[in-house]
C-alpha positions, 0 to 999 in steps of 0.5 A: 799124206801128200807125196810128191806129183806124177804124171797126169792119170792115163786110163783107169785099167778094169780088171775083173776076176774070172765068172766076176763083174763089176757090180753083184745083186742080191739073189745070184743076179749079175750085171754087165761089167762097168768100164771106168775112165779117169775123172774129168778135169774140174770134177774136185773144184768148186763150183758155182751155181750147183748146191753145196753139202756141209761139212763139219766137226762132230766131238763125241765120248768114245765108250770104248777107249774113253775121252772125248774124240773127234770125227768129220761128218759131210752130209749132202745137198738138201740133207733133211732129217725127214728123210733117210741117207746111206753111210759112206764110212771114210778112212784116213791115212798113217800120218792123217787124222779126221782133217786128212780127207777134207783138206786134200780130198775134198770129198765135199767138192767131189759128191757136190759136183756129182750130185749136180750131175746126178752121178751118185746116190746122196749119201753121209760121209763119216771121217773118224780119226781111225786110231783106237787111242784117238792120237794126232797125225804126230803120235801111233807110230811108235815109241811114245805114241805106240804102235801103228799098227796096233793103234790103227789095228783095233779101230775096228772095235771103235768104228762099230762100238762108237763111230756109227752107232753115234751116227745113227743115233744123232743123223737121219741113216739107213741104218742097215748094212745094204746102206753101209759103205767102208773105203780108206786111203793107205793105212786106212785102205788096209783097215777097210779090207780088215774091218769090212771083210771081216764085219760083211753084217755090217758092210756091203760095199767096201774100198781099198785105195791104195793098201797098206802093209797093215792089210791082213795077208791075203789067205786071211783075209776073208774067213768064207770067201763063198759067204764074201761073194754073196754079200758083197755088193761092191768089193774096190780094190785099187792102187797106182802101178806106180806106187811102191805099195802096189804089191798089196793090192796086186796080192788081195786081187789074186787072191779074190780072182782065184778064189771066185770073189767078185770085185773091181780091181782098178789100176791107176797108170802113172799113179804113185801114193797121193791125192791125185788117185784117192781122189779119183778112187772116191770119184769112181767108189761114190759112183759105184755104192748105193745103187739098186740093180741096173743103176750103175753109170753108163759104161765108158771105154777104157785102155786096157794093160797089164800092170807092170813088173817092178822090184821093191827094196826095204829103204822107207821113201824121202816122203814117209811120216816120220821115217816110218818103214813105209812106204817103200822105194820103188825100183824103178 
């Protein structure tokens, strides 16, 4: 789901709740906050002279909703069935399907480059169609395709009942919560927060990139804040400050801050609702997940400032898929 271009990304903002840190370790031990900087030029470009991972489209039978479904799976350079890998489940937006991240977000190139620089733990990345009914990107917005909130909202059953079991049966993975991450963009960001924070025994690492209005209300997002603070290894909430959905991520951040749930809140100056932001989020998030305590990347200096205030009207943006009710226009 592409949108109009925006100003070049400036410094990332790292806002941490009182008493929280950028990463949380087991046993109550905490690390010093790690600053984030914008991704360097060429971070998402194909490089010669380095090893490359593999993208493949998998077709599997859904036991939950019935019929055949598709997902794209990335395996890292040197993938071997003799090793075991952690898994990142990466979800798309309202206008996409299993091909949205591979086409728009090039996660294979971003991760290949990070591995070449030894900045990320080698992982498998799974990109499923995030609709419970399996329709393509032209459906699921209402009418004949059904209600978007319903078909995206019920996908947790497919994820837990179909996708994860298939991956763990067919790939060399570490099958425990410490080695599962869940993240997504826009509608998928809302899914990642909803499903991840309600399945803490399944996921230890959760990321919402520019999360959409399908995100549960902050008061209903986490049942037990103390449990979330204890179990989450990383909770990453991010959004561009020019994104008309900024208030969603801001509301989640405020709830987490008030309830002392450690998290990273990353506000991208000038960032809108597009892959320039989401690719940078993936660049940041993938360096932080699956790290052992003390192994986070070296900190970099950032410029910090408060996010701007803005009003939002109710008119659909011109870039909305099928003129859906959101994104909304932000009044400048």
